[in-house]
C-alpha positions in Angstrom: -83.9 3.4 -11.1 -83.3 2.7 -7.5 -82.8 -1.2 -8.2 -79.8 -0.3 -10.9 -78.3 2.1 -8.3 -78.0 -0.9 -5.8 -76.6 -3.3 -7.9 -74.0 -0.7 -9.1 -72.9 0.3 -5.3 -73.3 -4.1 -4.7 -70.8 -4.0 -7.7 -68.6 -1.4 -6.5 -68.4 -3.1 -2.8 -67.1 -6.1 -5.1 -64.7 -4.7 -6.5 -63.4 -2.9 -3.4 -63.0 -6.0 -1.5 -61.3 -8.3 -4.5 -58.7 -5.3 -4.6 -58.3 -5.5 -1.0 -58.2 -9.3 -1.1 -55.6 -9.5 -4.2 -52.2 -9.5 -2.4 -53.2 -12.8 -0.1 -55.4 -13.9 -3.0 -52.8 -13.9 -6.1 -49.8 -16.6 -6.7 -46.5 -16.6 -5.3 -44.2 -15.0 -8.5 -41.2 -14.4 -6.9 -37.9 -16.7 -7.3 -37.4 -18.3 -3.5 -34.0 -16.2 -2.0 -30.7 -17.8 -3.1 -28.8 -18.8 -0.4 -24.8 -18.9 -0.3 -23.9 -23.0 -0.3 -22.4 -22.9 3.5 -19.0 -25.4 4.6 -20.3 -29.1 6.1 -20.9 -28.7 10.0 -18.4 -30.2 12.3 -15.6 -29.7 9.1 -12.8 -26.8 9.2 -13.4 -23.2 8.7 -11.0 -21.4 6.0 -9.8 -18.2 5.3 -11.9 -17.1 3.0 -14.4 -17.8 4.9 -13.1 -15.6 7.8 -12.4 -12.5 5.4 -12.9 -9.1 6.2 -14.2 -6.2 3.6 -11.4 -3.7 3.6 -10.6 -0.9 5.9 -11.2 1.3 3.2 -14.9 0.0 3.1 -15.8 1.5 6.9 -14.8 5.0 6.1 -18.5 6.4 7.3 -18.2 4.6 10.3 -15.2 6.2 11.3 -16.2 10.1 10.3 -19.3 9.2 11.9 -18.8 7.1 15.4 -21.7 4.6 15.5 -22.2 4.9 19.5 -21.3 8.4 19.7 -24.5 10.7 20.8 -23.4 13.3 18.1 -22.4 10.9 15.2 -19.4 13.5 15.5 -15.7 11.7 15.8 -13.4 12.6 18.3 -11.7 15.7 18.8 -7.6 15.0 17.5 -4.8 14.8 20.2 -1.2 15.5 19.7 0.4 12.4 19.0 2.2 10.8 21.8 5.7 8.5 22.7 4.1 6.1 24.0 7.4 4.5 25.4 8.4 6.9 28.1 5.4 5.3 29.6 6.2 1.8 29.3 8.2 0.0 32.2 11.3 -2.1 30.8 10.0 -1.5 27.7 7.3 -4.1 28.1 5.2 -3.4 31.2 2.7 -0.4 32.5 2.6 0.5 36.0 -1.1 -0.4 36.7 -1.1 1.0 40.3 0.4 0.3 44.2 -0.7 -1.1 46.4 0.5 0.2 50.2 0.3 -1.4 53.3 1.3 -1.5 56.8 2.3 -5.3 56.3 2.5 -6.1 52.3 3.5 -3.7 49.4 2.8 -4.5 46.1 3.2 -3.2 41.9 0.7 -3.9 39.2 2.2 -4.2 36.1 0.1 -5.1 32.9 2.2 -6.2 29.2 2.3 -3.5 27.1 0.3 -6.2 24.5 -2.3 -6.7 27.3 -3.1 -9.5 29.3 -3.3 -10.5 33.0 -2.0 -8.1 36.0 1.4 -8.9 37.1 1.8 -8.1 41.0 4.7 -8.0 42.4 6.3 -7.7 46.3 9.2 -6.7 47.4 11.5 -8.6 46.8 10.4 -10.2 43.4 11.6 -10.2 39.9 10.9 -9.5 36.4 13.2 -10.2 33.6 15.9 -10.5 35.3 14.7 -7.2 37.4 13.9 -7.3 40.9 11.9 -5.2 43.0 14.0 -3.4 46.0 12.0 -0.7 46.8 8.2 0.2 46.9 7.8 3.1 48.1 4.6 6.2 48.2 6.5 8.6 45.4 9.0 5.9 43.7 8.9 2.0 42.9 12.9 0.7 42.5 14.3 -2.3 40.3 17.9 -3.6 40.4 19.4 -5.8 38.1 23.1 -6.8 37.7 24.4 -3.1 39.8 22.6 -1.0 37.7 19.1 0.6 39.1 16.3 1.9 37.6 13.8 4.5 39.5 10.5 5.3 38.5 8.6 7.5 39.7 4.7 7.4 40.6 2.9 8.8 37.6 6.0 9.6 36.0 8.9 8.4 33.4 11.7 6.0 34.2 14.7 7.8 35.6 18.7 6.3 36.5 20.1 7.6 39.9 21.9 10.3 39.0 18.9 11.9 37.4 16.9 15.0 38.7 16.2 12.8 42.2 19.4 13.0 44.0 19.2 9.1 44.1 16.8 8.4 47.3 
């Protein structure tokens, strides 16, 4: 009886070993993954190769932003008229540097790009920087004067500030 029990246990252990080794011993029946045809190296890339999915397919990403800790969308802000922030319709005031001997206005194109530095007497789009003070910038062109208060909307000489 003891001999029959040993043979049964040995058979059972052999079966478990065979089952455990089966994934490594069984031949692969899967077909290799299909790879899309790539354009030849060094050749031009067509517009179809760079096409993105439609924006509607990213709705979940818009509703639950990836880089927000809570994944909640940002709060809605009322629409603002950005035209008042633009200088000459094309530039945003980035900063003003006032030193003892040198004052500079920093403007950035509204469409993006490098910061433009202008000192008193220099011109941009036909407008000359005639004054840079701690509270405003004055541009002149063809007898017209444009006063740009720092942090505010451009004003003409007859509006609110008394045309200093």
